[in-house]
N, C-alpha and C positions, 0 to 999 in steps of 0.2 A: 432242905427243902425239896420235893420232888415236884413232876412236871405231869401231868396228866389230858389226854387229851381226849375230849365228851365233845360227840356228835348234838349236834342243834340243827340236824333234819336237812334230808337232801344233800344228804352225801359231804357235806361238812363236818370237819372235828377244829378243832380250837382250844390252844393251849390255854388256860386261864391265869395261870402264874403269870410270864411278860408279856401278853396282851396276844401276842403272835398266832396268827392264824393259818392253818393249813389247812388243805384238802387231800379227804382222804382219793386216793386216786385209784381207780376201775383197773383189772385186767385191761380192757382195750383201749380207753386212752391210753395207757406209761404204751401199753404196744406202738401205738399210730405215733406217738410222742417220740420212740425213739426211732421209729423207721422216720420221717421226718429228719430227725437230725442229721441221723447215718445217708437219706439222701443229701443235707449241704455239705456234706464232710466232702463231696469228690468235686470241690473249686477249693478246699483250703490245702494249703502245700507240708505235706506230714513231716515230721520230726522220722527220720531215721532210727529205732528201735532198731536192732539187727543179732539176729538170732537170740541164745536161751537168759532168764533170767528168771529173778524170784523176789519176791515184793512183800512184805507185811504188814498192818498195819491196827490199831486199836483207837478206841472212843469210847461214845457217847450215843448207848439207842436210847428214840424213842418211842415207845407204845403205840401205837391207839388203842384208846376201848374195842375190846370184844364184847360180841351182842353175847350174850346167851341163849340158847336155843333153850325154848320151854317145851316139854316132858312130859308124859304121863308122872314123871318121878320128881320129875322137879322144877323149881319156878322160876322162870323164863326170865332174864336184865343185862347186865355189864359189868364186864371186870374190866377193872381199873387199875393200870401200874406205874409207879416210880418210872427215873429216871434208873433206867440200867445202864451195861456194860458193854463190848461188843468187841469181837477179833476178829481179823483175818492173814490167811496165807496164803501165797498163789506162787504156779510156776509156769511162768511163759513163754510164749516162742515172740518176737516179731520181724515181720516179712522185709523192714527197711522201707517202707514206700508206706507208715505209720498207719498200716493196721498190724494188730496182733491179735493173738487168745491165752488164752491162762485157763488153769483147770484148779480153782479154788477151792480151800475151806474155813467155814464160815463157824462163828458160835455168835451167838446172845441171851443175855441173862438179864432178867428184869424181874423184881420186886413188885410180886400182887398189894395194892393197897386197899384197895374196895371191893369189895361186889354190891351194883347198887341197886332197886329193887323196887317197887311203888309200895313205899307203907312198911317197907323193912330198915330199918337200919345196922349194918354189919358193922365187924373187927375183923380187920383178914392178914394173914400171916404167911409166909413160904414167896414160893416162885414161878416162873414161867421158865425154862430156857428151849431156848432150840440150835441147830449144828445141822451140819448135810455139806453134798460137793453141787458146786456149780463149775460150769464150763463160760467163760466169759468172752466176747467179741467184745474189741474196743480199738479204740482211733486216738491218734498223739495228731497234734495240730500244731505248728508253727504259725506265727503271729507275728513273727520278726524281731520277737526278743528270744534274746540266746540264753537267759535266766528263766525264762516263764515258756511251760509247753501245758495248753489244757487238755485233754481228754475225755473220751466222755464212753460209754457201748452199755454192752446190754449183759445180761447173763440169765444162761438156766440150768436145773440138774435137781437132785433132790432132795429136803428138808425134815428132819425132827422135829418131835415138839412137844416136850417133858415135860408134864404137871407134876409142880408138890406145893399143896396151899393147904389150908384150913381154912374152913370161914366161918364165923358166929356170931348170933346175936344176943345182945345185953336177955336172960333171965333165962334163959337155953331152953329158950322156945326152937332157937334155930341151931345145928353145928351140921359141920360137910369138911370133910375130907377128899379133896379133887389130885387122884394119881393117874400115872401112867405116861407112856409115851406112843404119839399119832403120828405118820409119818404120809407123805403127798406131792406132786412136783411144787416146785420151789421156781420164783423167778427175781430179775432185781432187775431196773436201772443205775448207770453207773456215772455220776460227773465227777471230773475231781482237775486237777492241779497238782503237775510234776516244776519242781525246780531244783538244776545238777547241782551238783556240792562239786566247788571248784577244785578244789583240794583234793579230791579221788575221784579216778577217771573210769564213769559206771553209776557213778552212785549218783542219786538224786532224791530228792523226800518230799513226802505228796499229799495233799492235801483232800478228803475230799467228802464226796452226801453220795451214799446209800440205799431206796426203793426197795425192800428186801419183806417176801410175800410166801407164802407157803397155804395153799388153794384149803378149801375147807369144802365141808363142816372138820371141822378138828376133834374128837371121842375121847374121850377119858372118861377111867370109871370114877365112879364120889359113892361112898358110902356119910353116914348119916341122923342123925334124929333129929325129926320137923314130925308138924303138923299143918305143913303150907301145902305141898303134892305141887303137883304139876295140871295136870284136864279138872282131875276132880280135888276141887279145892274145898271140900267139906270130910277128907280123910282124916283118920283119928292117926291124935300125934305119937309116936312109933319110931324104930330104927328103920330106915332103908337104902336101898343102895340100888346102882342104876349105872346109864350110859349119860354125860355133859355131854353137851356137842356147845362146841363154838367157833364163831363166824369172825368176818371182818379180819383180819390176822396180817396190819399192815405195817412196819417198821422205818422208820429213818434215823438216817447212823451218819457224824457225822467221825469224820475220825484222822491224824493224825497215820503218818506210814514212810519206808522208804525203798526203796527197789536201787535191785543192782543188776545190771548191766552185764555178760560176763563179756560180751565182744564191740563195744560201744562202738559205732562208728567213730571218726576220726576228729578233728573240732575242725571248721573252714581255717581257714590257712590268714593266718591275719595279713588285714588292706595293707598292700607292698603306699611305699610314699610314693609321693607323687612328683617326679624330679623335675627339677628347675627347667626348664628353657635351656640349652644349652645357647651360651651369645654366638650368633655367628663365624665362622673361624674366617679369617680375613682373607683376604682374596687375594691368589696364589703371585705373587711377583712376574709381569708378564712384559718380554723385553720385542723392542724395535728397535732394525738395523738402520743405519742411514748411512752410505757411499760416498763417496766423494772422489772428485778426478783427482789425476798429481799436481800436488803444492796446490791443489785449487781448494775455498774456504765455502764458494755460493753453492746453493743449494740447486738440483738435476730437474728435470719433472718429476720426473721416477722417484727423488726422494720427499720431493714433496705432495705424493699423493702419502709414503709412506710414514711421514711425519703429518698427515691426515688423519691418516687408519687412528693414530696412536691420540690423538685428541680424541677423535670419537669415542675410543675403548676408555678413557681415562671418565667419561662422564655416564657411561652404564657400572660399571666395577667400583667398590668403594677404593679410594683414593687419597693418601696422604699426604703424600710429596711423592716430587719425580725426579728423577736424575737422570740428566742430560750428562754424558761423558764423552770426551772429544777423543782421539788415536788420531795416529799417521804412519806410514810404514818405520824404517831405517833408514834407507835413501836420504840425503840432503848434499843440497850446492856444494857446501859449507864442509865436508865432513869433519869427528871430534865435536870436541863441546861446544861450538859454535855453531856445528849441526842439532846440537841435541836440544837449546836456546833451542833454536828455529821452529822445529818440529812442535818443542810445546809451548809456540805463542801459536802455531797450527792448530792444533788439537782440539785449544780454548777458544781460538776465535770460530773453528766450526760448530764445538757446540753454541758459540751463541747465536748463532744463526739459524740454530736448529729450536731453540728456545725462544729467538726473534719471530720466526711461522706457527710455535706451538701457540703464542699469545698472540696471534693474528687468527687461528681456527679458536679461540674460546677459553684458553684454558688459561685460568686464572697467577699472574706470574707471581706470585706468592708463594704456591705451591711446587714451584721448578727452582732447581740446584742447580748450576755447570760448574760441567769440572772441564782441566784439560789434565791427560796423560802421558802427553806424544806418545815416543817411542813405545813407550814400556805396554807393558800384558799383550801380546799380539796377538789374532786370533789362528793362527799361522807362525811358526817358526820360520824362517828361513837364515838365509848368507847375511853376514854387513853387508850392507848400501845393496838392498834389491829391492824395486820395487813390488810390493805386494798390493793386490785391488784389495782385500779382506780386509787389510788392516787398517786400510784409508779411513775413517769408519767414524760417526756417533751412534751409542747404543741412548735408546729411549727406556728407563727403569719405569715402572708403572708400578706403587706403592703403598 
């Protein structure tokens, strides 16, 4: 089954087989469209193709009907083509900001299906081939998907169109062979999608649509037997030869391909896991020292102010408990075990007095622990039976 693009006038062409309608684009309209898309590229974020790359693609080529120009020898009409094949190969350079340029070689091959002429039914065989070289400028876009990158561009260069076809009419009233090669300026518009291959760094698959044209008219030599003629329709039947000109060389290509970058940009680093907020470190223990007169457990004015400061601090920091530890120096009215026992009781009375003051200052009694250590754990080491003021103390420890 073939697809033929048939003109319906006003620059419109129809694919009758699938009911798909496509517009024959004039050079001016396509260039304006490419310019508007290139203008929009400035707001896109580029995929950083950097350095040298190679690419290749192949697929189907849908060739619109070509109008055959009336000449003094040959009648005018339209060449209709079947779906053909196309292939391109390119070498390019990416600038790392989304833009890249490449040099491309291309090839298209479509079988001639029919030459249509009013009142003439023909059969046709042979094909039209085109090949050429084009320089393309393209832009890759980053749409926020690491697996899909659209791109678009345009190209200009030179192309050749080669014909080798035969056209005949039943009954032998018309037969024609068309051959030869014609070259002229060629241009194209490109839109594609690239999908990186995750297991091969630098390799991407591509899917492309291309609109390709070689400027006409395209001249090919023709020889044959006819009685139709051109301007002079009453010419006698006989052998004829002359130039056969065609126009409207519009090609629509759908292709799949591969692109390999030799110096691909490194992939973005994987997102770092969000660290759980660390639990606040427990507040460092704070110690307050309350000193006592010799053989006393009553609080002095200075001692009460220190206890009040400790109570206030316990309301500003995280506190689970408060230790109140009482001590004495190693002096005693009765030396020996009796004196040590007396000092143990004195240290406990001092701790109890400080706890009572803390409670009066607003500290809950349940968080306070009291201990008496007597004359053990002195702050200052002294000789036996020495009255040392720094050892007559209570330590308030916030924990």
